[in-house]
LOTI-934800 format. One record per residue (C-alpha): residue number from 1; residue in three letters; x, y, z. Coordinates in pm, 1 decimal, decimal comma. Layout:
N
+------+------+----------+----------+----------+
! resi ! resn !        x !        y !        z !
+------+------+----------+----------+----------+
!  NUM !  ala !        X !        Y !        Z !
...
+------+------+----------+----------+----------+
***
This chain:
398
+------+------+----------+----------+----------+
! resi ! resn !        x !        y !        z !
+------+------+----------+----------+----------+
!    1 !  met !    613,2 !     80,5 !  -1288,6 !
!    2 !  ser !    361,9 !    362,9 !  -1306,9 !
!    3 !  asp !    -14,2 !    382,7 !  -1333,0 !
!    4 !  leu !   -203,0 !    695,0 !  -1438,2 !
!    5 !  phe !   -515,8 !    551,5 !  -1279,1 !
!    6 !  trp !   -348,3 !    515,7 !   -939,1 !
!    7 !  pro !   -107,9 !    800,6 !   -856,7 !
!    8 !  gly !    173,7 !    670,4 !   -639,1 !
!    9 !  asp !    168,3 !    319,6 !   -785,1 !
!   10 !  his !    537,3 !    355,3 !   -870,0 !
!   11 !  arg !    611,0 !    331,8 !   -496,9 !
!   12 !  ala !    528,3 !    -39,3 !   -513,7 !
!   13 !  gly !    799,3 !    -95,3 !   -772,2 !
!   14 !  asp !    791,4 !   -452,9 !   -900,2 !
!   15 !  val !    599,8 !   -588,8 !   -599,8 !
!   16 !  met !    314,1 !   -813,8 !   -716,8 !
!   17 !  ser !    354,0 !   -686,3 !  -1072,8 !
!   18 !  ala !    289,7 !   -900,9 !  -1378,8 !
!   19 !  ala !    665,5 !   -926,8 !  -1432,7 !
!   20 !  ala !    727,9 !  -1032,3 !  -1073,2 !
!   21 !  phe !    445,1 !  -1284,7 !  -1094,8 !
!   22 !  leu !    593,1 !  -1433,2 !  -1412,4 !
!   23 !  asp !    937,3 !  -1453,1 !  -1251,2 !
!   24 !  ala !    785,2 !  -1623,9 !   -947,4 !
!   25 !  met !    615,5 !  -1887,9 !  -1163,2 !
!   26 !  val !    944,3 !  -1954,4 !  -1342,3 !
!   27 !  gly !   1117,0 !  -1972,0 !  -1005,5 !
!   28 !  ala !    862,4 !  -2223,1 !   -877,6 !
!   29 !  glu !    921,2 !  -2446,5 !  -1180,1 !
!   30 !  asn !   1297,0 !  -2408,8 !  -1150,5 !
!   31 !  val !   1306,1 !  -2512,8 !   -785,2 !
!   32 !  trp !   1065,6 !  -2802,4 !   -848,7 !
!   33 !  leu !   1288,5 !  -2943,7 !  -1121,5 !
!   34 !  ala !   1590,9 !  -2912,9 !   -892,3 !
!   35 !  thr !   1394,7 !  -3086,8 !   -616,8 !
!   36 !  leu !   1310,6 !  -3378,6 !   -848,9 !
!   37 !  val !   1677,3 !  -3414,4 !   -942,7 !
!   38 !  asp !   1809,7 !  -3376,6 !   -588,3 !
!   39 !  ser !   1567,5 !  -3643,1 !   -463,8 !
!   40 !  gly !   1683,6 !  -3890,1 !   -727,0 !
!   41 !  ile !   1341,6 !  -3907,6 !   -889,9 !
!   42 !  ala !   1464,6 !  -3733,1 !  -1203,5 !
!   43 !  pro !   1805,1 !  -3827,2 !  -1347,6 !
!   44 !  gly !   2102,8 !  -3601,2 !  -1305,8 !
!   45 !  thr !   2085,7 !  -3522,0 !  -1675,3 !
!   46 !  ala !   1756,7 !  -3341,0 !  -1608,5 !
!   47 !  ala !   1933,0 !  -3076,2 !  -1401,4 !
!   48 !  ala !   1912,3 !  -2732,5 !  -1557,2 !
!   49 !  asp !   1887,2 !  -2368,7 !  -1458,4 !
!   50 !  leu !   1557,5 !  -2252,4 !  -1603,2 !
!   51 !  ser !   1571,4 !  -1899,2 !  -1466,8 !
!   52 !  asp !   1687,0 !  -1738,2 !  -1793,5 !
!   53 !  leu !   1453,3 !  -1925,6 !  -2027,4 !
!   54 !  ile !   1182,1 !  -1659,5 !  -2009,7 !
!   55 !  arg !   1248,7 !  -1302,4 !  -2119,5 !
!   56 !  pro !   1056,0 !   -981,3 !  -2045,2 !
!   57 !  asp !    915,7 !   -972,7 !  -2398,1 !
!   58 !  asp !    756,1 !  -1314,5 !  -2339,1 !
!   59 !  leu !    510,0 !  -1164,5 !  -2090,7 !
!   60 !  asp !    261,3 !  -1037,2 !  -2346,5 !
!   61 !  pro !    231,7 !  -1358,8 !  -2552,5 !
!   62 !  ile !    205,4 !  -1569,1 !  -2235,8 !
!   63 !  ala !    -69,2 !  -1339,6 !  -2107,5 !
!   64 !  arg !   -255,3 !  -1358,3 !  -2439,2 !
!   65 !  ala !   -231,5 !  -1736,9 !  -2446,7 !
!   66 !  ala !   -365,9 !  -1752,7 !  -2090,3 !
!   67 !  glu !   -713,8 !  -1673,3 !  -2223,0 !
!   68 !  arg !   -709,1 !  -1996,5 !  -2421,4 !
!   69 !  asp !   -614,9 !  -2210,8 !  -2120,2 !
!   70 !  gly !   -775,3 !  -2008,6 !  -1840,1 !
!   71 !  asn !   -441,6 !  -1943,0 !  -1668,6 !
!   72 !  pro !    -85,9 !  -1849,3 !  -1772,0 !
!   73 !  val !     91,8 !  -2162,6 !  -1650,2 !
!   74 !  thr !      9,9 !  -2389,5 !  -1944,7 !
!   75 !  ser !    157,2 !  -2155,6 !  -2204,8 !
!   76 !  leu !    451,1 !  -2076,2 !  -1976,8 !
!   77 !  val !    540,5 !  -2443,2 !  -1937,3 !
!   78 !  ala !    503,9 !  -2503,9 !  -2310,4 !
!   79 !  leu !    735,0 !  -2215,1 !  -2389,9 !
!   80 !  met !    993,6 !  -2327,5 !  -2134,2 !
!   81 !  arg !    990,0 !  -2681,6 !  -2273,3 !
!   82 !  ser !   1043,6 !  -2547,5 !  -2626,0 !
!   83 !  arg !   1358,3 !  -2367,5 !  -2511,1 !
!   84 !  val !   1529,0 !  -2646,2 !  -2321,1 !
!   85 !  glu !   1636,5 !  -2976,6 !  -2469,8 !
!   86 !  gly !   1649,0 !  -3336,3 !  -2354,6 !
!   87 !  glu !   1579,1 !  -3452,8 !  -2002,1 !
!   88 !  pro !   1510,1 !  -3108,7 !  -1850,6 !
!   89 !  ser !   1222,9 !  -3062,0 !  -2097,9 !
!   90 !  arg !   1093,8 !  -3409,9 !  -2021,5 !
!   91 !  trp !   1091,9 !  -3358,0 !  -1642,2 !
!   92 !  leu !    992,0 !  -2992,5 !  -1622,9 !
!   93 !  his !    658,6 !  -2946,7 !  -1434,2 !
!   94 !  arg !    610,3 !  -3323,9 !  -1382,8 !
!   95 !  gly !    398,2 !  -3387,2 !  -1073,3 !
!   96 !  leu !    263,9 !  -3032,0 !  -1060,1 !
!   97 !  thr !    -57,1 !  -2879,3 !  -1187,2 !
!   98 !  ser !   -113,9 !  -2522,7 !  -1299,9 !
!   99 !  gln !   -276,8 !  -2424,7 !   -970,7 !
!  100 !  asp !     25,6 !  -2547,3 !   -773,8 !
!  101 !  val !    254,5 !  -2318,4 !   -969,3 !
!  102 !  leu !     23,8 !  -2017,9 !   -979,2 !
!  103 !  asp !    -75,3 !  -2022,5 !   -610,9 !
!  104 !  thr !    282,8 !  -2081,3 !   -502,1 !
!  105 !  ala !    394,3 !  -1785,2 !   -714,4 !
!  106 !  leu !    124,2 !  -1569,3 !   -552,7 !
!  107 !  met !    260,0 !  -1659,8 !   -209,9 !
!  108 !  trp !    614,2 !  -1579,6 !   -317,3 !
!  109 !  cys !    507,1 !  -1235,0 !   -440,4 !
!  110 !  leu !    288,2 !  -1174,7 !   -135,5 !
!  111 !  arg !    577,6 !  -1254,6 !     99,7 !
!  112 !  asp !    787,3 !   -977,2 !    -54,1 !
!  113 !  ala !    497,5 !   -733,6 !    -26,3 !
!  114 !  leu !    432,7 !   -811,7 !    340,5 !
!  115 !  glu !    797,5 !   -753,1 !    422,0 !
!  116 !  thr !    782,8 !   -412,3 !    252,6 !
!  117 !  ile !    463,3 !   -314,8 !    435,5 !
!  118 !  thr !    606,0 !   -427,5 !    769,1 !
!  119 !  asp !    915,7 !   -214,2 !    712,3 !
!  120 !  asp !    701,4 !     92,8 !    642,4 !
!  121 !  ile !    488,1 !     27,2 !    948,9 !
!  122 !  gly !    810,2 !     35,8 !   1149,1 !
!  123 !  arg !    882,3 !    381,0 !   1004,2 !
!  124 !  gln !    531,4 !    495,5 !   1095,0 !
!  125 !  leu !    567,0 !    376,5 !   1452,9 !
!  126 !  his !    898,5 !    554,4 !   1500,1 !
!  127 !  glu !    746,0 !    879,1 !   1371,9 !
!  128 !  leu !    435,3 !    842,8 !   1588,1 !
!  129 !  ile !    633,8 !    767,1 !   1902,6 !
!  130 !  glu !    823,1 !   1093,1 !   1853,7 !
!  131 !  leu !    505,8 !   1289,8 !   1772,8 !
!  132 !  thr !    327,4 !   1147,4 !   2076,1 !
!  133 !  glu !    611,8 !   1218,3 !   2316,0 !
!  134 !  thr !    674,1 !   1569,1 !   2182,4 !
!  135 !  asn !    307,1 !   1669,0 !   2201,2 !
!  136 !  arg !    205,0 !   1459,8 !   2498,9 !
!  137 !  gly !     56,4 !   1735,7 !   2716,9 !
!  138 !  arg !    -15,3 !   2000,9 !   2456,9 !
!  139 !  pro !   -384,2 !   2099,6 !   2463,9 !
!  140 !  met !   -623,1 !   2007,3 !   2186,5 !
!  141 !  leu !   -999,6 !   2003,4 !   2153,8 !
!  142 !  thr !  -1160,1 !   1661,4 !   2117,6 !
!  143 !  arg !  -1455,8 !   1623,9 !   1884,6 !
!  144 !  thr !  -1735,6 !   1370,3 !   1867,2 !
!  145 !  leu !  -1992,7 !   1348,3 !   1587,6 !
!  146 !  thr !  -1811,4 !   1648,3 !   1431,7 !
!  147 !  gln !  -1880,5 !   1870,4 !   1734,0 !
!  148 !  ala !  -1666,1 !   2007,8 !   2015,6 !
!  149 !  ala !  -1659,8 !   1752,6 !   2297,4 !
!  150 !  leu !  -1405,1 !   1769,8 !   2582,9 !
!  151 !  pro !  -1053,0 !   1896,9 !   2653,6 !
!  152 !  gly !   -782,4 !   1671,3 !   2518,5 !
!  153 !  thr !   -417,8 !   1665,1 !   2416,3 !
!  154 !  ile !   -238,8 !   1635,0 !   2085,8 !
!  155 !  gly !    -36,7 !   1349,8 !   2233,2 !
!  156 !  arg !   -351,4 !   1150,4 !   2305,1 !
!  157 !  lys !   -466,0 !   1199,2 !   1944,5 !
!  158 !  phe !   -138,6 !   1058,1 !   1817,8 !
!  159 !  ala !   -152,5 !    771,9 !   2069,4 !
!  160 !  val !   -488,6 !    670,2 !   1923,5 !
!  161 !  trp !   -329,7 !    653,8 !   1577,9 !
!  162 !  leu !    -44,5 !    456,7 !   1726,1 !
!  163 !  thr !   -288,9 !    201,1 !   1862,8 !
!  164 !  ala !   -472,9 !    173,0 !   1530,8 !
!  165 !  ile !   -153,4 !    106,5 !   1338,2 !
!  166 !  leu !    -34,2 !   -143,3 !   1598,7 !
!  167 !  asp !   -363,0 !   -329,1 !   1565,9 !
!  168 !  ala !   -305,4 !   -348,7 !   1190,3 !
!  169 !  ala !     53,8 !   -460,2 !   1244,0 !
!  170 !  asp !    -66,8 !   -735,0 !   1475,8 !
!  171 !  gly !   -299,1 !   -853,1 !   1199,5 !
!  172 !  leu !     -2,7 !   -894,2 !    967,3 !
!  173 !  lys !    203,3 !  -1062,4 !   1236,8 !
!  174 !  ala !    -75,3 !  -1310,9 !   1309,3 !
!  175 !  leu !    -71,3 !  -1445,2 !    954,7 !
!  176 !  pro !     63,7 !  -1799,3 !    937,6 !
!  177 !  ala !    377,2 !  -1856,2 !    733,0 !
!  178 !  leu !    284,4 !  -1836,1 !    365,3 !
!  179 !  pro !    266,5 !  -2188,3 !    220,9 !
!  180 !  ile !    341,5 !  -2351,9 !   -109,0 !
!  181 !  ala !     45,9 !  -2496,1 !   -295,3 !
!  182 !  ala !    117,7 !  -2858,5 !   -383,4 !
!  183 !  gly !   -181,9 !  -3077,3 !   -451,7 !
!  184 !  gly !   -157,0 !  -3195,5 !   -808,8 !
!  185 !  ala !   -449,2 !  -3213,7 !  -1047,7 !
!  186 !  ala !   -717,3 !  -3297,6 !   -789,4 !
!  187 !  gly !   -548,4 !  -3206,0 !   -462,2 !
!  188 !  thr !   -436,9 !  -3561,8 !   -387,2 !
!  189 !  leu !    -70,7 !  -3554,9 !   -500,3 !
!  190 !  ala !   -150,5 !  -3860,5 !   -712,1 !
!  191 !  ala !    104,9 !  -3788,4 !   -985,9 !
!  192 !  thr !    375,1 !  -3694,1 !   -737,1 !
!  193 !  thr !    306,5 !  -4013,2 !   -541,3 !
!  194 !  glu !    354,8 !  -4214,4 !   -859,8 !
!  195 !  leu !    683,0 !  -4035,7 !   -925,6 !
!  196 !  ala !    808,9 !  -4061,4 !   -568,3 !
!  197 !  gly !    696,0 !  -4417,2 !   -504,8 !
!  198 !  ser !    486,3 !  -4360,5 !   -192,1 !
!  199 !  pro !    255,9 !  -4101,5 !    -35,5 !
!  200 !  glu !    515,9 !  -4030,7 !    233,5 !
!  201 !  ala !    786,1 !  -3968,9 !    -24,3 !
!  202 !  ala !    552,5 !  -3741,6 !   -220,5 !
!  203 !  val !    478,4 !  -3528,1 !     84,1 !
!  204 !  ser !    849,2 !  -3517,1 !    167,4 !
!  205 !  leu !    918,1 !  -3398,4 !   -186,1 !
!  206 !  thr !    676,9 !  -3106,7 !   -149,0 !
!  207 !  arg !    842,8 !  -3012,3 !    178,5 !
!  208 !  ser !   1177,5 !  -2997,2 !      3,7 !
!  209 !  trp !   1019,7 !  -2776,4 !   -263,1 !
!  210 !  ala !    890,7 !  -2544,1 !      9,0 !
!  211 !  asp !   1236,2 !  -2525,3 !    167,1 !
!  212 !  gly !   1390,2 !  -2439,3 !   -167,1 !
!  213 !  leu !   1140,3 !  -2157,6 !   -219,6 !
!  214 !  gly !   1163,0 !  -2022,4 !    133,8 !
!  215 !  leu !    791,5 !  -2084,7 !    191,5 !
!  216 !  ala !    609,6 !  -2303,9 !    440,7 !
!  217 !  ala !    504,3 !  -2660,5 !    369,5 !
!  218 !  gly !    144,2 !  -2761,5 !    412,8 !
!  219 !  asp !   -143,9 !  -2972,7 !    291,5 !
!  220 !  pro !   -312,2 !  -2886,2 !    -40,4 !
!  221 !  trp !   -546,8 !  -2586,2 !    -35,9 !
!  222 !  his !   -687,5 !  -2579,0 !   -389,3 !
!  223 !  thr !  -1040,3 !  -2500,4 !   -267,3 !
!  224 !  thr !   -970,7 !  -2401,2 !     92,9 !
!  225 !  arg !   -884,7 !  -2037,0 !     41,0 !
!  226 !  ser !   -838,4 !  -1898,6 !    390,3 !
!  227 !  val !   -471,3 !  -1843,9 !    306,0 !
!  228 !  ile !   -585,8 !  -1577,7 !     58,5 !
!  229 !  thr !   -872,9 !  -1429,1 !    258,2 !
!  230 !  arg !   -672,1 !  -1394,5 !    578,4 !
!  231 !  ala !   -395,1 !  -1214,8 !    393,8 !
!  232 !  gly !   -653,4 !   -991,6 !    228,0 !
!  233 !  asp !   -814,0 !   -911,8 !    561,4 !
!  234 !  ala !   -477,0 !   -813,5 !    707,8 !
!  235 !  leu !   -409,8 !   -582,3 !    413,2 !
!  236 !  val !   -752,8 !   -422,9 !    442,4 !
!  237 !  gly !   -692,0 !   -377,4 !    815,4 !
!  238 !  cys !   -379,9 !   -176,2 !    737,5 !
!  239 !  cys !   -569,8 !     47,8 !    497,8 !
!  240 !  asp !   -844,0 !     92,1 !    759,2 !
!  241 !  ala !   -589,7 !    221,4 !   1009,9 !
!  242 !  trp !   -432,6 !    462,4 !    761,7 !
!  243 !  gly !   -777,7 !    580,0 !    654,6 !
!  244 !  his !   -857,9 !    661,0 !   1017,1 !
!  245 !  leu !   -534,7 !    856,8 !   1041,8 !
!  246 !  ala !   -601,8 !   1039,5 !    714,0 !
!  247 !  asn !   -956,4 !   1132,2 !    816,8 !
!  248 !  asp !   -825,5 !   1285,0 !   1139,1 !
!  249 !  val !   -555,3 !   1473,9 !    951,6 !
!  250 !  ala !   -807,8 !   1610,6 !    701,8 !
!  251 !  ala !  -1036,1 !   1731,0 !    982,5 !
!  252 !  ala !   -744,4 !   1887,1 !   1170,4 !
!  253 !  ile !   -623,6 !   2061,9 !    854,6 !
!  254 !  arg !   -961,6 !   2231,9 !    826,7 !
!  255 !  ala !   -929,0 !   2338,6 !   1189,2 !
!  256 !  gly !   -577,2 !   2471,6 !   1125,1 !
!  257 !  glu !   -422,5 !   2231,9 !   1375,4 !
!  258 !  leu !   -223,7 !   2005,7 !   1139,8 !
!  259 !  ser !    -72,9 !   2033,9 !    794,3 !
!  260 !  glu !    124,6 !   1817,1 !    557,5 !
!  261 !  gly !    491,5 !   1899,6 !    540,0 !
!  262 !  ser !    498,1 !   1878,4 !    161,5 !
!  263 !  ala !    159,1 !   1921,9 !      2,2 !
!  264 !  gly !     50,2 !   1940,8 !   -360,4 !
!  265 !  gly !    -58,0 !   2221,9 !   -584,9 !
!  266 !  ser !   -360,2 !   2295,1 !   -800,0 !
!  267 !  ser !   -360,3 !   2323,8 !  -1179,3 !
!  268 !  thr !   -573,5 !   2641,6 !  -1162,9 !
!  269 !  met !   -556,5 !   2782,7 !   -809,2 !
!  270 !  pro !   -206,3 !   2902,2 !   -715,5 !
!  271 !  his !   -304,3 !   2960,0 !   -353,4 !
!  272 !  lys !   -385,5 !   2593,5 !   -290,5 !
!  273 !  asn !   -162,8 !   2369,4 !    -78,4 !
!  274 !  asn !   -350,4 !   2043,6 !   -108,0 !
!  275 !  pro !   -300,6 !   1762,9 !    148,3 !
!  276 !  val !   -233,7 !   1510,8 !   -125,5 !
!  277 !  leu !    -95,0 !   1224,9 !     85,4 !
!  278 !  thr !   -398,3 !   1252,6 !    312,4 !
!  279 !  val !   -630,7 !   1234,8 !     12,8 !
!  280 !  leu !   -447,2 !    937,0 !   -137,5 !
!  281 !  leu !   -460,2 !    747,7 !    190,9 !
!  282 !  arg !   -834,7 !    804,1 !    210,9 !
!  283 !  arg !   -859,0 !    671,5 !   -145,5 !
!  284 !  ala !   -680,8 !    351,3 !    -44,9 !
!  285 !  ala !   -902,1 !    306,3 !    259,6 !
!  286 !  leu !  -1217,9 !    350,4 !     51,3 !
!  287 !  thr !  -1120,4 !     97,9 !   -215,1 !
!  288 !  ala !   -951,2 !   -175,3 !     -9,0 !
!  289 !  pro !  -1260,2 !   -324,8 !    162,6 !
!  290 !  pro !  -1442,4 !   -411,0 !   -163,8 !
!  291 !  leu !  -1129,7 !   -588,6 !   -286,0 !
!  292 !  gly !  -1117,1 !   -787,1 !     37,0 !
!  293 !  ala !  -1485,5 !   -868,7 !     -4,8 !
!  294 !  thr !  -1416,9 !   -999,9 !   -355,2 !
!  295 !  leu !  -1157,6 !  -1238,4 !   -213,6 !
!  296 !  his !  -1417,4 !  -1369,1 !     31,1 !
!  297 !  ala !  -1675,5 !  -1405,2 !   -246,3 !
!  298 !  ala !  -1420,9 !  -1597,7 !   -452,3 !
!  299 !  ser !  -1344,1 !  -1822,3 !   -158,4 !
!  300 !  ala !  -1714,6 !  -1887,0 !   -102,1 !
!  301 !  ala !  -1745,3 !  -1983,8 !   -470,3 !
!  302 !  ser !  -1499,1 !  -2271,7 !   -426,1 !
!  303 !  val !  -1639,0 !  -2598,1 !   -555,4 !
!  304 !  asp !  -1524,5 !  -2954,6 !   -618,9 !
!  305 !  glu !  -1149,3 !  -3014,9 !   -610,0 !
!  306 !  arg !  -1062,1 !  -2720,0 !   -836,7 !
!  307 !  ser !  -1277,7 !  -2411,1 !   -861,7 !
!  308 !  asp !  -1444,7 !  -2285,3 !  -1179,1 !
!  309 !  gly !  -1415,6 !  -1908,7 !  -1156,5 !
!  310 !  gly !  -1371,3 !  -1831,6 !   -790,1 !
!  311 !  trp !  -1001,3 !  -1915,0 !   -806,8 !
!  312 !  his !   -961,3 !  -1712,2 !  -1123,2 !
!  313 !  ala !  -1119,6 !  -1406,5 !   -960,2 !
!  314 !  glu !   -852,7 !  -1395,3 !   -690,5 !
!  315 !  trp !   -535,2 !  -1324,7 !   -883,6 !
!  316 !  ala !   -586,1 !   -969,2 !  -1006,3 !
!  317 !  thr !   -786,6 !   -883,5 !   -694,7 !
!  318 !  leu !   -508,6 !   -989,3 !   -459,3 !
!  319 !  ala !   -245,5 !   -822,4 !   -676,8 !
!  320 !  thr !   -437,3 !   -493,3 !   -681,5 !
!  321 !  leu !   -507,6 !   -496,9 !   -308,1 !
!  322 !  thr !   -146,5 !   -583,6 !   -230,6 !
!  323 !  arg !      9,4 !   -316,0 !   -451,1 !
!  324 !  arg !   -227,8 !    -50,4 !   -321,4 !
!  325 !  thr !   -148,0 !   -142,3 !     37,3 !
!  326 !  val !    224,7 !   -123,2 !    -32,5 !
!  327 !  val !    173,4 !    223,2 !   -181,5 !
!  328 !  ala !    -41,3 !    336,5 !    111,1 !
!  329 !  ala !    214,1 !    209,7 !    362,1 !
!  330 !  ala !    486,1 !    426,2 !    208,3 !
!  331 !  glu !    254,1 !    727,3 !    179,9 !
!  332 !  ala !    146,9 !    697,9 !    544,0 !
!  333 !  ala !    510,3 !    686,1 !    655,6 !
!  334 !  asp !    590,6 !    997,1 !    452,6 !
!  335 !  leu !    281,9 !   1179,3 !    578,3 !
!  336 !  leu !    380,6 !   1120,0 !    940,0 !
!  337 !  ala !    743,6 !   1213,1 !    874,5 !
!  338 !  gly !    639,0 !   1552,0 !    740,8 !
!  339 !  leu !    337,0 !   1623,0 !    959,4 !
!  340 !  gln !    331,4 !   1976,4 !   1099,0 !
!  341 !  val !    153,5 !   2057,9 !   1427,5 !
!  342 !  asp !     27,3 !   2409,2 !   1502,2 !
!  343 !  thr !     17,2 !   2388,3 !   1880,1 !
!  344 !  asp !    -94,5 !   2749,7 !   1919,4 !
!  345 !  arg !   -393,6 !   2701,7 !   1691,7 !
!  346 !  ala !   -487,2 !   2379,3 !   1868,5 !
!  347 !  ala !   -479,3 !   2557,4 !   2204,6 !
!  348 !  glu !   -685,5 !   2845,9 !   2065,2 !
!  349 !  asn !   -952,5 !   2612,5 !   1928,5 !
!  350 !  leu !   -978,9 !   2448,8 !   2269,5 !
!  351 !  ala !  -1002,6 !   2784,9 !   2446,2 !
!  352 !  asp !  -1269,7 !   2908,5 !   2206,4 !
!  353 !  ala !  -1492,2 !   2601,3 !   2241,7 !
!  354 !  gln !  -1814,1 !   2666,5 !   2429,1 !
!  355 !  gly !  -1979,2 !   2436,5 !   2681,3 !
!  356 !  ile !  -1710,0 !   2171,2 !   2693,2 !
!  357 !  arg !  -1685,9 !   2187,8 !   3074,5 !
!  358 !  ala !  -2051,9 !   2103,1 !   3132,7 !
!  359 !  glu !  -1991,2 !   1732,4 !   3190,1 !
!  360 !  gln !  -1704,0 !   1813,6 !   3423,8 !
!  361 !  his !  -1919,9 !   2043,3 !   3633,8 !
!  362 !  lys !  -2193,7 !   1780,4 !   3656,2 !
!  363 !  met !  -1939,4 !   1524,4 !   3780,3 !
!  364 !  ala !  -1817,2 !   1777,9 !   4038,4 !
!  365 !  glu !  -2172,4 !   1828,9 !   4162,0 !
!  366 !  leu !  -2219,4 !   1456,0 !   4207,3 !
!  367 !  thr !  -1894,5 !   1405,9 !   4396,4 !
!  368 !  gly !  -1883,9 !   1731,4 !   4586,6 !
!  369 !  arg !  -1523,2 !   1784,5 !   4480,7 !
!  370 !  glu !  -1369,0 !   2080,3 !   4303,8 !
!  371 !  pro !  -1341,6 !   2032,4 !   3925,3 !
!  372 !  ala !   -999,0 !   1911,8 !   3809,6 !
!  373 !  pro !   -803,4 !   2178,8 !   3622,5 !
!  374 !  asp !   -756,1 !   1974,8 !   3304,4 !
!  375 !  tyr !  -1031,7 !   1707,7 !   3285,9 !
!  376 !  leu !   -813,3 !   1472,0 !   3082,8 !
!  377 !  gly !   -918,7 !   1155,4 !   3262,0 !
!  378 !  ala !   -681,9 !    863,1 !   3214,8 !
!  379 !  ser !   -520,9 !   1007,2 !   2900,5 !
!  380 !  asp !   -168,7 !    977,6 !   3041,3 !
!  381 !  ile !   -217,6 !    609,7 !   3118,3 !
!  382 !  phe !   -349,3 !    542,5 !   2768,2 !
!  383 !  ile !    -57,9 !    731,3 !   2613,3 !
!  384 !  asp !    189,7 !    530,6 !   2821,4 !
!  385 !  asn !     19,5 !    206,7 !   2718,8 !
!  386 !  ala !     35,7 !    293,5 !   2347,8 !
!  387 !  leu !    398,9 !    402,1 !   2367,5 !
!  388 !  gln !    502,9 !     89,2 !   2553,5 !
!  389 !  arg !    316,6 !   -132,4 !   2311,3 !
!  390 !  ala !    487,5 !     38,7 !   2016,8 !
!  391 !  arg !    831,3 !     -1,2 !   2171,6 !
!  392 !  asp !    762,2 !   -368,2 !   2245,3 !
!  393 !  tyr !    652,7 !   -424,8 !   1885,8 !
!  394 !  leu !    962,4 !   -258,6 !   1743,4 !
!  395 !  lys !   1186,0 !   -454,1 !   1979,8 !
!  396 !  asp !   1030,8 !   -784,0 !   1869,8 !
!  397 !  thr !   1023,0 !   -703,8 !   1496,8 !
!  398 !  pro !   1349,1 !   -762,8 !   1306,4 !
+------+------+----------+----------+----------+
***
């Protein structure tokens, strides 16, 4: 895929695309039919592989028909039934409602995206560990409120980024296993209970469906949308961390201390070597929080047993936020892999800074001791802590 409105979108490939979403809905229906047959609820003659019933050129008509029904599942099911004969057509979708299929498909797509993001975070951590270790004691000026502050090291700067990305990674790791959505028309599994013969059998059936899809089982969540908002918050948290990193890179580029390994050009100024990955990461960080806020607003709009607009506002919002986070994850990994450090310039900027020893001298007056030669405080301890935390994360992450 590509998107002229969002340079770099191709990095996300098919993740959370319309085509992937359609395939996931077909997959959900396919596994549900197999579950009905395997359980003995549907006859063996209802068994069928539905995966090839829908073709890529069906996407546009299904999407157009979705306006009539408010969601794409109704037209999808109708089309699938028209292309399969006999018992499979009769049993297809029985016991499910459109929200079951759509939400389950969202979780299926989201799972793939989270795996991709986690892989790229691993790349980022490996790069940052090396950058931190290589530049651990190399001098660098610290800045607060845009002004020269105290002596510091390049390694400590990178360790701060390391901590920010680990915090974001922990947010992803803390997400519960992504669940199926199986509640039926009003979140009570009434139709499935009728098919299965008892409430216990109905719940067992949904668990088998979850196993077949590789998702978690769980109670219905038609209007309890924390599954969506928590995932959105974790994605926004990743973009926050990369935005922090990109802001620091942009400031250090102006100071001549850092540069992108492979920057972009200008259409009119041949001398330019633009830090494009840095700019694109800042873009992602600026736009992610409003998307997360929309997911919360949609969740807060939940009403009754099925929502009248809040649910519908989630789909494109989650898809956009997810794809953009996948793109940003890859861009952040590439930025770190190519990051260039000008250690001489960093040392010069520190040496040229005026007044940055004033606090140190005041502390020496209070204690009566000679000023320390470096005034780096507990930087080494904090660097060690960040490095150890990163190694522990990588060891525990498959």
